[in-house]
N, C-alpha and C positions, 0 to 999 in steps of 0.2 A: 504493500500500500504506500502511495506517495502522500506523505503528510504535509507537503507544500511548505517546508521550512527553509528552503533555499532563499538566500538573501535576507534572512532574519538574523538578528544579533541577540544573543542571550547572555545575561549575567547571572552567575550562580554563586551565592555566598557560601563559604565553608565547603569548598568543592575539590580539595586536593586528595580526598579519600572518601570511602563510604558511599552513601546515597548520592551526595553531591557530585562525586567523581563519576559515578555510573550515569547520572543524568547528563553530564557533560559529554560522555562517550556516546550516549544514545542520540543526543542532538547533533553531534558531529556526523554521525552515520546518516542522519537525515539531511545533511548539507547545510546546517546552520553554522554561523560564526559564533564562537563561544569565548567568553571571558570568565576565567575561573578566579577563585580567591582562596588564599591561605594566610596563615599568620606570618610566614617568613618567605623571603625570596627563594630560599633553598627548596622549601617544600613546593613552591609554585614551579620552579624550574624542573624538578623531578616529575611532577604531574604533567606538565606541558609536554615534556619529552615522551612520556608514555602515551599521551593522548594523540600526539602527532602520528603514532603508528596506526591509527584508525584508517587513514588513507593519505595518499600523497597530497590531497587537496585540503586536508584538515586545517581549518583556520581557527587557531586557538592561541590565546595569550592569557596572562594573569596579572592581577593587581594584589599586592600584599596589604593586609590590614588585619589587626586583631580586633574582633568585634566586642571584646570586653573593654575596649578603649574608644569612647565616642570620638575623640579627636582624630583617631586613625580612620574611623568610619567616614567622617566628614572629608578627610583628605582623599579617601578612595572615591567618594561621590564626585569630587571635583575632577577626577581623572576619567570618569565614565564617559564614553561616547554616546551617541544616540542608541538607545537600547529598546528592542521590541518586546523582549521577554525577560521578566525578572523572576528568579527563583529564590525565595527567602528560605535558605536551608541552614544557615549558621545556627548552631545551638549547642547547649551543654546539658548533661544529665549526670546525676549522682545519687545512687541509693543511700538514703539516710533516714533514720528514725525521726518522726515529726518533732519530738521533744528535743532533739539534738540539732535542729536547724536554726541557726541564729538569724537575726534580722538581716545581717549583711548578706547571707546566702539568698534570702528571698529577693532582695533588691538586685543582687548580681544575676540571678537567673532571669528575672524580669527584663533587666537591661540587655542581656545578650540574646535571649530567646524571643522577646517581643519587640523591644525598641529597635533592634537591628532591622527588622522588616518595616517598622514604622518609618524610620529615617530614610531608608531606600525608596519606599513607596511614595513618601511625601515629595521626593525629588523627581521620581520618574512618572508617576501617574499623570500629572498635568501635561507632560510631554506626549504621553500616549493618547490622552484625550484630544490634544491639539491636532494630532495626525489621524485620529479616529481608528486607531488599531493598536492593540497591545495585549499582553498577557502577564498577569501577576499571579504567582502561586506561592502559598505559604505551606511549607512542609511541617504540618502539625503532627499529630500522633493519635492512635487509639486511646492514649492516655488522657486526651482531652475530654473523652466521654467516660471511659473506664478508668477513673482516677486511681493510680497505684498507691496503695497505702505505704509502700516502701520509699516513695519519693513524691510526696504530695506537692512540694514546691515546683517540681517539674511539670506535673499534671496541670497545675494552676496556669503555667505559662502557655501550655498547649491549648487550653480552653480559651485563654485570652486571644491567642492567634485566630481562633475561629470567629471571635467577635470582631476583631479588626478586619479580617478578610471580608466578612459579610457586610460590615459597614462601608468599606471601600467599594464593594460591588454596587451598593446603592448609588454611589456617585457616578457610575458608568451607564446609567439608564439611557437607552436609545442610541448607544454608541457601539463601535466595534471593539471595545475594550472589555475584557473579562477578568474577574478576580475570584479565585477559588482556593480552597484548602485541600490538601491531600493528607489522609490519615493512614500512614503506614502502621502495621502492627509490629510485633517484635521482629526485628530485622537483623540479619547477620552483618552488621556494619563493623568497622574497625573497633569502635568503642565497645560494642557488644561482644565481639570476638575476644577482646581482652578481659572483659567481665567473665565470660564463660571459662576462659583458661585459668583465671585467678580462682574461681569457684572450684574448678576441678583439682587444682593443686592443694587448696586448703582442705578439701574434703577427701583427698587421696583417691580420686576417682577419675573417670574419663570425661571428655567434653561431651561425648554422646550421651552419657548418663545424666550429665548436668542439664542438657537440653530436654531430655525425657522428663526429668524431675520438675524442671521449670514449667512445662506445659501441664503436667499432671497436678502440680500443687499451686502454682501462681496464676496460670492462664488456662484453667480447665475448660473454658467455654470455646477455646479456639477450635475451629473445624479443620484447620490446616495441620495442627499439631506438630509444627516445626517452625523454625525461623524462616521468614521469607528471605529471598536473596535481594541484594541491592538492585540487581538488574530487573527483577519483577516490579519493584517500585518505580524505577526509572522509566520502564516501558509505559506505565500509566501516566506519569508526568508528561512524557513526550507527546502523547496523544492529546492531552488536555491543554497544552500550550499551542497546539497546531490550529490552523484555520478551520480544520474539520470539526473542531469542538466548539464552534461559535455559539451554539444554543445553550451551553452550560455556563452559567454565571451565578455567583453567590452560593456555590455548592460546597459541601464537605464530602469529599469523595474518599471512600474507604478502600484501603488495600491492606486489611488487617486479618485476612484469613478467616473471616466469619466469627471473630472473637466477640464482637458486640452483638447481642441477641436481639436488640430492638429492630423493628422493621424500618423505621424512619430515623 
């Protein structure tokens, strides 16, 4: 299927690894130009070199910025060219008992996970509306709906992203711009991979057993009963940023393996 993404330029925050990197790879395969982002020039150079292997025509470059530092985000915004597609993917997570989460962590999680997308969208949405075409995607999570008791502060930020995304969609009424959220379920990203390996070592067991126990005990409603791959998430994102998905706006699109039981 031709997703009509040639001559479109995409920016993806937090994209030197994991879901963001997989989205970049998928968009490049569809002929889009891609700007990735990581915290350091070294991480960007490594990712760009890997992404250029997609094809001889892969048009990819990167801009370094640490999204925990607003001043670096504003500097990045000043370097952005005309962007057709914005993927708000930068984010952090950390399992921690509710009573152990200090105020500073609540604010830090909100600043990185929510305000990163707010700052980028505030800059790019008016430009998209002016040319009457654009796509903004917030990479939220099933944790926005199924709040995990082991990291409530993370779930809070994912729910906030849904609110921001839907609110921005209201500003696009009657235009060719859409704003949607994608809700991945448990996904085998770099961060999750490290979490699985740490759990296996501490429990003196295998990563396979950790995955089995995770879905049995912590996510028993999952129909997939395994971690999704980053490619599976990226495939969904790539479709919804394409011109073919023009009738989907203001939506929260699930890629969570049937974990959430509600129909709507």
